[in-house]
C-alpha positions as a printed NumPy array, in Angstrom:
array([[ 18.903,  -5.075, -34.562],
       [ 19.183,  -2.983, -31.407],
       [ 18.989,   0.808, -31.347],
       [ 21.461,   2.461, -29.016],
       [ 20.785,   5.8  , -27.346],
       [ 23.532,   8.427, -27.322],
       [ 24.952,   7.76 , -23.842],
       [ 25.374,   4.078, -24.668],
       [ 27.101,   4.861, -27.979],
       [ 29.532,   7.208, -26.249],
       [ 30.341,   4.575, -23.602],
       [ 30.959,   1.876, -26.216],
       [ 33.143,   4.215, -28.299],
       [ 35.172,   5.256, -25.244],
       [ 35.935,   1.578, -24.63 ],
       [ 36.989,   1.199, -28.267],
       [ 34.478,  -1.579, -28.821],
       [ 32.422,  -2.376, -31.91 ],
       [ 28.954,  -0.872, -32.182],
       [ 26.851,  -3.483, -33.961],
       [ 23.501,  -1.819, -33.33 ],
       [ 21.835,   1.08 , -35.027],
       [ 21.478,   4.667, -33.866],
       [ 18.955,   7.358, -34.676],
       [ 19.675,  10.633, -36.412],
       [ 19.297,  12.234, -32.967],
       [ 22.446,  10.437, -31.799],
       [ 24.159,  11.383, -35.052],
       [ 23.543,  15.037, -34.124],
       [ 24.24 ,  14.7  , -30.391],
       [ 27.468,  12.752, -30.985],
       [ 28.67 ,  13.789, -34.457],
       [ 32.026,  12.003, -34.033],
       [ 30.194,   8.697, -34.485],
       [ 30.422,   9.159, -38.244],
       [ 34.221,   8.818, -37.978],
       [ 34.181,   5.87 , -35.57 ],
       [ 35.568,   2.956, -37.576],
       [ 33.981,   0.327, -35.364],
       [ 30.433,   1.562, -35.966],
       [ 28.732,  -1.233, -37.928],
       [ 25.093,  -0.254, -37.57 ],
       [ 22.732,   2.   , -39.476],
       [ 21.561,   5.525, -38.87 ],
       [ 17.768,   5.492, -38.677],
       [ 16.   ,   8.69 , -39.665],
       [ 12.461,   9.64 , -38.616],
       [  9.634,   9.558, -41.111],
       [  6.306,  11.384, -40.976],
       [  4.626,   8.593, -39.006],
       [  7.295,   8.843, -36.29 ],
       [  6.358,  12.454, -35.667],
       [  2.705,  11.447, -35.398],
       [  3.54 ,   8.723, -32.858],
       [  5.782,  11.134, -30.915],
       [  2.924,  13.646, -30.86 ],
       [  0.482,  11.016, -29.564],
       [  2.96 ,   9.989, -26.886],
       [  3.43 ,  13.604, -25.819],
       [ -0.332,  14.162, -25.586],
       [ -0.632,  11.113, -23.311],
       [  2.308,  12.267, -21.207],
       [  0.884,  15.785, -20.915],
       [ -2.404,  14.261, -19.726],
       [ -0.396,  12.746, -16.895],
       [  1.455,  16.003, -16.226],
       [  4.785,  14.545, -17.342],
       [  5.789,  15.814, -20.811],
       [  9.115,  14.612, -22.197],
       [ 11.787,  15.953, -24.543],
       [ 10.906,  15.879, -28.223],
       [ 14.18 ,  14.126, -29.058],
       [ 13.429,  11.239, -26.697],
       [  9.917,  10.921, -28.086],
       [ 11.268,  10.713, -31.63 ],
       [ 13.82 ,   8.084, -30.634],
       [ 11.046,   6.035, -29.03 ],
       [  8.808,   6.46 , -32.085],
       [ 11.57 ,   5.257, -34.412],
       [ 12.189,   2.197, -32.218],
       [  8.452,   1.456, -32.175],
       [  8.179,   1.675, -35.965],
       [ 11.216,  -0.513, -36.53 ],
       [ 10.137,  -2.972, -33.814],
       [ 13.607,  -2.729, -32.321],
       [ 14.729,  -2.684, -28.715],
       [ 16.067,   0.653, -27.478],
       [ 19.046,   0.375, -25.145],
       [ 19.562,   3.431, -22.964],
       [ 20.54 ,   4.547, -19.529],
       [ 18.011,   7.434, -19.582],
       [ 15.246,   6.639, -17.079],
       [ 12.886,   9.109, -18.791],
       [ 12.262,   6.379, -21.343],
       [ 10.462,   4.346, -18.656],
       [  7.791,   7.055, -18.528],
       [  7.583,   7.054, -22.322],
       [  7.309,   3.241, -22.321],
       [  4.312,   3.396, -19.962],
       [  2.562,   5.917, -22.2  ],
       [  3.362,   3.82 , -25.266],
       [  1.84 ,   0.746, -23.64 ],
       [ -1.316,   2.666, -22.74 ],
       [ -1.604,   3.729, -26.37 ],
       [ -1.163,   0.157, -27.583],
       [  2.357,   0.552, -28.969],
       [  4.968,  -2.162, -28.537],
       [  7.955,  -0.198, -27.255],
       [ 10.793,  -2.521, -26.311],
       [ 13.069,  -0.837, -23.801],
       [ 16.242,  -2.036, -22.1  ],
       [ 17.402,   0.282, -19.349],
       [ 21.011,  -0.35 , -18.327],
       [ 23.2  ,   1.097, -15.634],
       [ 26.522,  -0.25 , -16.868],
       [ 27.764,  -1.945, -19.982],
       [ 29.225,  -5.419, -19.572]])
């Protein structure tokens, strides 16, 4: 199942379409109305201890390169890595995280979109 980042969830909800993918607890906090959206069919994925460890490793690699990222984005990436799910987002910062993940040997599947079809 796909994991949708917050901006994608908001766009889908604004169109009144069904959200078949999952979200992370970060999106649940950033867009709390999602809990009332009747066309949300996915799961809410919460981080576990290992996700924080992966996020920390990613941040260390990014800091080495002089390009640290937001903790929330790192956690979202770590959750997607653990679940082996594709993350769909419009946030280009995830490209930088994906490069760091690859260098660390993680399989981070990222789909960067500009518009929803």
